[in-house]
C-alpha positions as CSV (number, residue, x, y, z in Angstrom):
1,M,-45.2,-66.6,78.3
2,R,-42.3,-64.6,76.9
3,M,-42.6,-60.8,76.8
4,L,-40.7,-57.8,75.5
5,T,-40.8,-54.7,77.6
6,R,-41.0,-51.0,76.7
7,G,-38.1,-48.8,77.6
8,M,-35.4,-51.4,77.9
9,M,-33.5,-54.0,75.8
10,P,-34.6,-57.4,77.1
11,S,-33.3,-60.7,75.8
12,I,-35.6,-62.7,73.6
13,T,-36.4,-65.1,76.5
14,Q,-36.9,-62.5,79.2
15,S,-40.3,-62.5,80.8
16,A,-42.1,-59.2,81.7
17,Q,-42.2,-58.4,85.4
18,P,-45.4,-57.2,87.1
19,G,-46.1,-53.6,86.2
20,Q,-44.1,-53.6,83.0
21,A,-46.0,-53.0,79.8
22,T,-45.5,-55.4,76.9
23,L,-44.3,-54.2,73.6
24,C,-47.0,-53.4,71.1
25,L,-46.1,-54.0,67.4
26,A,-48.0,-53.7,64.2
27,Q,-47.1,-55.2,60.8
28,V,-48.4,-53.2,57.8
29,S,-49.0,-55.1,54.5
30,P,-51.1,-54.8,51.4
31,R,-53.1,-58.0,52.2
32,D,-53.4,-60.5,55.0
33,I,-53.4,-63.4,52.5
34,G,-51.1,-63.2,49.5
35,G,-47.7,-63.9,48.0
36,G,-44.2,-63.9,49.5
37,A,-44.1,-60.4,51.1
38,E,-47.6,-60.7,52.5
39,R,-46.7,-64.2,53.8
40,I,-43.6,-62.8,55.6
41,A,-45.6,-60.1,57.3
42,L,-48.2,-62.6,58.5
43,D,-45.6,-65.1,59.7
44,L,-43.8,-62.5,61.8
45,H,-47.1,-61.3,63.2
46,Q,-48.3,-64.8,64.2
47,A,-44.9,-65.8,65.6
48,Y,-44.9,-62.6,67.7
49,R,-48.3,-63.4,69.2
50,A,-47.2,-67.0,69.9
51,Q,-44.4,-65.5,72.0
52,G,-46.7,-63.3,74.0
53,V,-46.1,-60.0,72.2
54,D,-49.0,-57.7,71.5
55,S,-48.8,-57.9,67.8
56,Y,-51.4,-56.7,65.2
57,L,-51.6,-56.8,61.4
58,V,-52.9,-53.8,59.5
59,V,-53.7,-54.4,55.8
60,G,-55.1,-52.7,52.8
61,T,-57.3,-55.7,51.9
62,Q,-58.6,-58.0,54.6
63,Q,-59.7,-61.5,53.4
64,R,-60.3,-63.3,56.7
65,L,-61.9,-62.2,59.9
66,A,-59.5,-62.2,62.9
67,A,-59.4,-60.1,66.1
68,D,-55.8,-59.2,65.5
69,V,-56.1,-58.1,61.9
70,F,-57.4,-54.7,60.9
71,A,-58.1,-53.2,57.5
72,L,-57.2,-49.6,56.7
73,P,-60.3,-47.5,55.9
74,S,-61.1,-47.5,52.2
75,L,-61.4,-44.5,50.1
76,A,-65.2,-44.6,50.2
77,Q,-65.1,-44.8,54.0
78,K,-62.9,-41.7,54.2
79,S,-64.6,-39.6,51.6
80,G,-67.7,-37.4,51.3
81,A,-71.1,-38.2,49.9
82,W,-70.1,-37.4,46.3
83,T,-67.3,-39.9,46.2
84,R,-69.3,-42.6,48.0
85,T,-72.2,-42.3,45.7
86,W,-70.2,-42.7,42.5
87,L,-68.1,-45.5,43.9
88,Q,-71.3,-47.3,44.8
89,Q,-72.5,-46.9,41.2
90,A,-69.2,-48.3,39.9
91,Q,-69.5,-51.2,42.3
92,R,-73.0,-52.0,41.0
93,L,-71.6,-52.2,37.5
94,E,-68.7,-54.6,38.4
95,D,-70.6,-57.7,37.3
96,A,-72.5,-56.1,34.4
97,T,-71.8,-57.7,31.0
98,W,-74.1,-55.7,28.7
99,P,-72.5,-53.5,26.0
100,G,-71.0,-50.3,27.3
101,S,-71.1,-51.3,31.0
102,W,-67.4,-51.2,31.3
103,R,-67.4,-47.6,29.9
104,L,-70.0,-46.5,32.5
105,R,-68.1,-48.2,35.2
106,R,-64.9,-46.3,34.2
107,W,-66.8,-43.0,34.1
108,A,-68.3,-43.7,37.6
109,H,-64.8,-44.2,38.9
110,S,-63.6,-41.0,37.3
111,L,-66.5,-39.0,38.7
112,A,-65.9,-40.4,42.2
113,T,-62.2,-39.5,42.3
114,P,-61.4,-36.8,39.7
115,R,-58.1,-35.8,41.4
116,K,-57.0,-39.4,41.6
117,Q,-57.8,-40.0,37.9
118,W,-56.1,-36.8,36.9
119,A,-52.9,-37.9,38.8
120,A,-53.0,-41.3,37.2
121,W,-53.4,-39.7,33.7
122,R,-50.3,-37.6,34.5
123,G,-48.3,-40.7,35.4
124,W,-48.1,-39.9,39.0
125,E,-47.9,-42.7,41.5
126,D,-51.1,-43.3,43.5
127,M,-50.8,-41.7,47.0
128,H,-54.4,-40.8,47.5
129,H,-55.2,-43.1,50.4
130,P,-56.5,-41.1,53.4
131,G,-57.0,-44.2,55.5
132,S,-53.3,-44.2,56.2
133,A,-53.9,-41.5,58.8
134,D,-55.8,-44.0,60.9
135,L,-53.0,-46.5,61.1
136,L,-52.1,-45.8,64.7
137,R,-55.7,-45.8,65.9
138,L,-56.8,-49.2,64.6
139,P,-55.1,-51.7,67.0
140,P,-56.4,-51.7,70.5
141,C,-53.0,-50.6,71.8
142,R,-51.0,-47.7,70.3
143,P,-48.1,-49.4,68.5
144,D,-44.6,-48.8,70.0
145,L,-43.2,-49.6,66.5
146,L,-44.7,-50.0,63.0
147,H,-43.1,-52.6,60.8
148,L,-43.9,-51.6,57.3
149,H,-43.7,-54.1,54.4
150,N,-44.6,-53.5,50.7
151,L,-46.1,-50.0,50.5
152,H,-47.3,-50.3,46.9
153,G,-50.4,-52.1,46.0
154,G,-52.9,-49.3,46.2
155,Y,-53.5,-48.9,49.9
156,F,-50.9,-46.6,51.5
157,D,-50.1,-42.9,51.2
158,L,-46.3,-42.7,51.1
159,R,-46.5,-39.1,52.2
160,A,-47.7,-40.4,55.6
161,L,-44.2,-41.6,56.4
162,R,-43.1,-38.1,57.6
163,W,-46.0,-37.8,60.1
164,L,-45.9,-41.4,61.2
165,S,-42.1,-41.4,61.8
166,A,-42.6,-38.4,64.1
167,Q,-45.1,-40.4,66.2
168,V,-43.5,-43.9,66.5
169,P,-40.4,-45.7,65.2
170,L,-40.8,-47.0,61.6
171,L,-39.1,-50.3,60.7
172,L,-39.3,-50.7,56.9
173,T,-38.5,-54.1,55.3
174,L,-38.0,-53.9,51.5
175,H,-39.2,-56.8,49.5
176,D,-38.4,-55.2,46.1
177,E,-36.9,-51.9,44.7
178,W,-40.1,-49.9,44.4
179,L,-39.2,-47.3,47.1
180,L,-36.0,-46.6,45.2
181,T,-37.5,-46.0,41.7
182,G,-39.8,-43.8,39.8
183,H,-42.4,-46.5,39.5
184,C,-41.2,-50.1,39.0
185,G,-40.8,-52.9,41.5
186,Y,-37.5,-54.0,39.9
187,S,-35.2,-51.9,37.8
188,I,-33.7,-55.0,36.1
189,N,-30.9,-53.6,33.8
190,C,-32.0,-49.9,34.1
191,E,-29.7,-47.7,36.3
192,R,-31.8,-44.5,36.1
193,W,-33.0,-45.0,39.6
194,R,-29.5,-43.9,40.8
195,T,-29.7,-40.5,39.2
196,G,-33.4,-39.5,39.0
197,C,-35.3,-41.8,36.6
198,G,-37.0,-40.2,33.6
199,H,-37.1,-41.5,30.1
200,C,-38.4,-44.8,31.5
201,P,-37.7,-47.8,29.2
202,D,-40.8,-49.7,30.4
203,L,-43.8,-47.9,31.8
204,K,-45.9,-51.1,31.9
205,R,-43.5,-52.8,34.3
206,Y,-45.4,-53.4,37.6
207,P,-46.6,-51.1,39.2
208,A,-47.4,-49.6,35.8
209,V,-48.0,-45.9,35.1
210,Q,-49.8,-44.3,32.2
211,R,-47.2,-41.6,31.3
212,D,-43.5,-41.0,32.0
213,A,-43.6,-39.0,35.1
214,T,-41.0,-41.2,36.7
215,A,-38.6,-38.3,37.3
216,F,-41.4,-36.5,39.2
217,N,-42.2,-39.6,41.2
218,W,-38.5,-40.1,42.0
219,R,-38.1,-36.5,43.3
220,R,-41.4,-36.7,45.3
221,K,-40.2,-39.9,47.0
222,Q,-36.8,-38.3,47.7
223,Q,-38.5,-35.3,49.4
224,I,-40.7,-37.6,51.5
225,Y,-37.7,-39.7,52.7
226,A,-35.6,-36.5,53.5
227,R,-38.4,-35.5,56.0
228,S,-38.8,-39.0,57.6
229,R,-36.8,-41.1,60.0
230,L,-36.6,-44.7,58.9
231,V,-35.0,-47.9,60.1
232,V,-34.5,-50.2,57.1
233,A,-34.1,-53.9,56.7
234,T,-33.6,-56.1,53.6
235,P,-33.5,-59.8,53.4
236,S,-30.5,-59.8,51.0
237,A,-27.2,-58.0,50.9
238,W,-27.8,-57.4,47.2
239,L,-30.8,-55.2,47.9
240,M,-29.1,-53.5,50.8
241,E,-26.3,-52.4,48.5
242,R,-28.9,-50.7,46.3
243,V,-30.6,-49.1,49.2
244,R,-27.3,-47.5,50.3
245,A,-26.9,-46.0,46.8
246,S,-30.5,-44.7,46.6
247,I,-32.7,-41.8,47.5
248,L,-34.1,-43.7,50.5
249,M,-30.9,-43.1,52.5
250,A,-31.9,-39.5,52.9
251,G,-34.2,-40.6,55.7
252,V,-32.4,-43.8,57.0
253,I,-31.0,-43.8,60.5
254,E,-30.0,-47.5,60.7
255,T,-29.9,-50.5,58.4
256,R,-29.6,-54.3,58.8
257,V,-29.8,-57.4,56.6
258,I,-32.1,-60.0,58.0
259,P,-32.8,-63.0,55.8
260,N,-36.3,-64.3,55.5
261,G,-37.2,-67.5,57.3
262,V,-39.6,-70.4,56.8
263,D,-41.5,-72.6,59.2
264,L,-39.2,-75.7,59.4
265,D,-41.9,-77.8,61.1
266,R,-44.1,-77.3,58.1
267,F,-41.5,-77.3,55.3
268,A,-39.6,-80.5,55.7
269,P,-38.8,-83.6,53.6
270,A,-41.7,-86.1,53.2
271,E,-41.7,-89.2,55.2
272,D,-43.4,-91.2,52.4
273,R,-43.1,-89.5,49.0
274,R,-44.9,-92.3,47.1
275,E,-47.9,-92.2,49.4
276,L,-48.0,-88.4,49.2
277,R,-47.9,-88.5,45.4
278,Q,-50.7,-91.0,45.3
279,A,-52.8,-88.7,47.4
280,L,-52.1,-85.7,45.1
281,G,-52.7,-87.7,41.9
282,L,-49.1,-87.5,40.8
283,P,-47.1,-90.3,39.1
284,P,-45.4,-92.2,41.9
285,D,-42.1,-92.8,40.0
286,A,-41.8,-89.7,37.9
287,L,-39.2,-87.1,38.1
288,I,-41.2,-84.0,39.2
289,C,-39.8,-80.5,38.8
290,L,-41.7,-77.7,40.6
291,F,-42.0,-74.0,40.0
292,T,-44.2,-71.7,42.0
293,G,-45.4,-68.1,42.0
294,Q,-48.5,-66.0,41.7
295,R,-49.5,-66.3,38.0
296,P,-45.9,-66.8,36.9
297,R,-46.8,-66.9,33.2
298,R,-48.0,-63.3,33.5
299,N,-45.4,-62.0,35.9
300,S,-42.9,-59.8,34.0
301,Y,-40.3,-60.2,36.7
302,K,-40.4,-64.0,36.6
303,D,-39.1,-65.9,33.5
304,F,-41.5,-68.7,32.8
305,P,-40.4,-69.0,29.2
306,T,-36.9,-70.0,30.3
307,I,-38.2,-72.7,32.6
308,Y,-40.6,-74.0,29.9
309,A,-37.8,-74.0,27.3
310,A,-35.5,-75.8,29.7
311,F,-38.0,-78.4,30.5
312,Q,-38.8,-78.9,26.8
313,Q,-35.1,-79.5,26.1
314,F,-34.8,-81.9,29.0
315,A,-38.0,-83.7,27.9
316,M,-36.5,-84.3,24.4
317,Q,-33.7,-86.2,26.1
318,C,-36.2,-88.3,28.0
319,Q,-38.3,-89.6,25.1
320,S,-36.6,-93.0,25.1
321,A,-36.3,-93.3,28.9
322,D,-38.6,-95.4,31.0
323,R,-39.2,-92.7,33.7
324,Q,-41.9,-90.1,33.3
325,V,-41.0,-86.4,33.8
326,V,-43.5,-83.7,35.0
327,L,-43.2,-80.0,35.3
328,L,-45.6,-78.8,38.1
329,I,-46.5,-75.1,38.0
330,L,-48.0,-74.0,41.4
331,G,-49.9,-70.7,41.4
332,D,-51.4,-70.8,37.9
333,E,-54.3,-72.5,36.1
334,G,-54.6,-74.3,32.8
335,P,-55.1,-77.7,31.2
336,P,-52.2,-80.2,31.3
337,E,-49.8,-80.0,28.4
338,T,-48.3,-83.2,27.0
339,L,-44.8,-82.6,25.4
340,N,-44.2,-86.2,24.5
341,E,-45.2,-89.7,25.8
342,R,-42.9,-89.3,28.8
343,A,-43.2,-85.6,29.6
344,Q,-46.1,-83.4,30.8
345,V,-46.7,-79.9,32.2
346,R,-49.3,-79.6,34.9
347,F,-50.8,-76.5,36.6
348,V,-52.1,-76.2,40.2
349,P,-54.1,-73.1,41.2
350,F,-52.8,-70.8,44.0
351,Q,-53.0,-72.3,47.4
352,S,-53.5,-70.1,50.5
353,D,-53.1,-72.9,52.9
354,E,-49.4,-73.4,53.7
355,T,-49.9,-77.1,54.7
356,S,-51.2,-77.8,51.2
357,V,-48.3,-75.9,49.7
358,A,-45.8,-77.9,51.8
359,R,-47.3,-81.2,50.6
360,I,-46.7,-80.2,47.0
361,Y,-43.0,-79.3,47.7
362,Q,-42.6,-82.7,49.5
363,A,-43.9,-84.5,46.4
364,A,-41.4,-83.0,44.0
365,D,-37.8,-83.9,43.2
366,L,-36.3,-80.6,42.0
367,Y,-37.2,-76.9,42.3
368,L,-36.8,-74.7,39.3
369,H,-36.8,-70.9,39.5
370,A,-36.1,-68.5,36.7
371,A,-36.5,-64.7,37.1
372,R,-35.4,-61.6,35.3
373,A,-35.3,-59.9,38.7
374,D,-35.8,-61.1,42.3
375,N,-34.9,-60.2,45.8
376,F,-34.9,-63.2,48.2
377,P,-37.8,-65.4,47.2
378,N,-39.3,-67.4,50.0
379,V,-40.3,-70.1,47.6
380,I,-36.6,-71.0,47.3
381,L,-36.2,-71.2,51.0
382,E,-39.3,-73.4,51.2
383,A,-37.9,-75.7,48.6
384,L,-34.5,-76.0,50.3
385,A,-36.2,-76.8,53.7
386,S,-38.3,-79.5,51.9
387,G,-35.2,-81.2,50.7
388,L,-35.3,-80.1,47.0
389,P,-32.1,-79.1,45.2
390,V,-32.8,-75.8,43.5
391,I,-31.9,-74.9,39.9
392,A,-32.3,-71.2,39.5
393,T,-31.1,-68.1,37.7
394,G,-28.5,-66.2,39.8
395,V,-30.2,-62.8,39.9
396,G,-30.7,-60.4,42.8
397,G,-30.3,-62.2,46.2
398,I,-30.7,-65.7,44.9
399,P,-26.9,-66.4,45.0
400,E,-27.2,-65.7,48.7
401,Q,-29.8,-68.5,49.1
402,V,-28.4,-71.2,46.8
403,Q,-24.9,-72.7,47.1
404,S,-24.2,-73.6,43.5
405,L,-22.3,-76.6,42.2
406,E,-21.1,-74.5,39.2
407,P,-19.5,-71.0,39.3
408,G,-21.0,-68.0,37.5
409,S,-20.7,-64.3,37.1
410,R,-21.9,-63.5,40.6
411,W,-21.3,-66.7,42.5
412,V,-18.6,-69.2,43.3
413,A,-18.7,-73.0,43.0
414,H,-19.3,-75.2,46.0
415,S,-18.3,-78.8,46.5
416,P,-20.9,-81.6,46.4
417,E,-20.6,-81.8,50.2
418,A,-21.8,-78.2,50.5
419,A,-23.8,-77.4,47.4
420,T,-27.6,-77.0,47.6
421,G,-28.3,-76.5,43.9
422,W,-27.2,-75.2,40.6
423,L,-27.3,-71.5,39.5
424,V,-27.3,-70.5,35.8
425,E,-27.1,-67.1,34.0
426,T,-30.3,-65.2,33.2
427,G,-32.3,-66.7,30.3
428,D,-29.9,-69.7,29.8
429,S,-32.5,-72.4,29.3
430,A,-29.8,-74.8,27.9
431,A,-27.8,-74.6,31.1
432,M,-30.9,-75.1,33.2
433,A,-31.8,-78.2,31.1
434,A,-28.3,-79.5,31.5
435,A,-28.5,-79.1,35.2
436,I,-31.8,-80.9,35.4
437,H,-30.4,-83.8,33.3
438,H,-27.2,-83.9,35.4
439,L,-29.1,-84.3,38.7
440,A,-31.6,-86.7,37.1
441,Q,-28.8,-89.0,35.9
442,Q,-26.9,-89.0,39.2
443,P,-29.3,-90.1,42.1
444,S,-26.5,-90.1,44.6
445,L,-25.5,-86.5,43.9
446,H,-29.2,-85.5,43.9
447,A,-29.6,-87.1,47.4
448,Q,-26.5,-85.4,48.7
449,L,-27.7,-82.0,47.5
450,A,-31.1,-82.7,49.1
451,R,-29.5,-83.4,52.4
452,N,-27.3,-80.3,52.1
453,A,-30.4,-78.2,51.4
454,V,-32.3,-79.3,54.5
455,Q,-29.2,-78.7,56.7
456,D,-28.5,-75.3,55.2
457,A,-32.1,-74.2,55.6
458,R,-32.1,-75.2,59.2
459,Q,-28.9,-73.3,59.9
460,R,-29.6,-70.1,58.0
461,F,-33.3,-69.7,57.1
462,S,-35.5,-70.7,59.9
463,L,-38.5,-68.6,60.8
464,A,-37.5,-68.8,64.4
465,L,-34.2,-67.2,63.7
466,S,-35.7,-64.4,61.6
467,V,-38.3,-63.7,64.4
468,E,-35.6,-63.6,67.0
469,R,-33.5,-61.1,65.0
470,Y,-36.5,-58.8,64.3
471,L,-37.8,-58.9,67.9
472,Q,-34.5,-58.1,69.4
473,W,-33.9,-55.3,67.0
474,S,-37.4,-53.9,67.5
475,A,-36.9,-53.9,71.2
476,A,-33.6,-52.0,70.8
477,I,-35.2,-49.5,68.5
478,V,-38.1,-48.8,70.9
479,A,-35.7,-48.6,73.9
480,Q,-33.5,-46.1,72.1
481,E,-36.4,-43.9,71.1
482,T,-37.9,-44.1,74.6
483,G,-34.5,-43.2,76.1
484,Q,-34.2,-40.2,73.7
485,A,-37.7,-39.0,74.6
486,H,-36.8,-39.1,78.3
487,A,-33.4,-37.4,77.9
């Protein structure tokens, strides 16, 4: 069994010797089951344990029972009798449907946490999570390093970074821009995050705030970082460029770009697509386009209208064709929509089981991804590994994932022998429709891009490679900190 040791920089394959302590690591994430960022934290944790590392997952919300997963204490658990009493009253009213029940529930929450409610009313970001102080005490071994993922989501007190970074090394992987801004997860076209926020153009953008205190939030974050010591990773060079121009750098001692990775044993081309489609109830000979995300129709950072419009335009061109076309939306619910006698939109609810998700990828022909802002979406990596050419908007780190047939404002063109998909400009549904039509009409080109996608994913985006990079870096960070402590 492979081990990493404390106080030295071992290779990834080096075994611990008798008397040497194994490295103890803890991933910190909003949930143990969730979307892309949560999945990355869980994948790293499980891969570490498979390699013999003492790894634990600490989350805000725990959905499954496991000996290596721990939930941070809730506000009720860390508060006095007054708060507990009123939170219990609010909980009893959760399922009430009689008139006025929602108002009483809101009052109960307000009475339970008056300071928290006052801060929310002021537009201050929520940092009242006293359970963060227990983070180091939850795992059975004291972590040698904390690997922090998304810290928004209503579970973590950002002010704890100062104290935590004085206790153990903190490795922070950014999955969006929230740590750099006055409230939003992605700044999109707003550049105020560079100079202090304030006069926010969109307070409702996730995570939303009630009033424009974004300048206060920005300054408070800046002060927290200046008193902390952070090692920062991003999966994309695009996000790292923004980190280096941000307030976060006040506390950063080292940075590194480490792309996300996917399980290539699970996400791989189907051996028999027709049989798989039959099992999933999908037309065996249809052209199936896939888009996936958590409630993508409601996600302000995704751009479902562009995908829907592109598919509509493509469907208009298919009315006289013999082949059916289907747009499959994974991660949302709703009745099927028939666009014409040859074209249909279908919805599949969110799937927490990765094997089920992989089967849906394997049943598709093309992967579509439109976004107004994105970092390094794992869904694109999963599609590439499954042998799906990707047609996507070239925002954020997506041009680092997809090698496009056509050039654009932020990417160069690749030959058919190297391309893995087709990038279009933000909101350009006509270009996306044209790309779908082009690949649908040229089976040999589609097949070439599918082969390229699998090969590129295996070379650049394997989970094993990501795990190796993080483990080696984590061991080096701990060794450096231990050496400084002994000096």
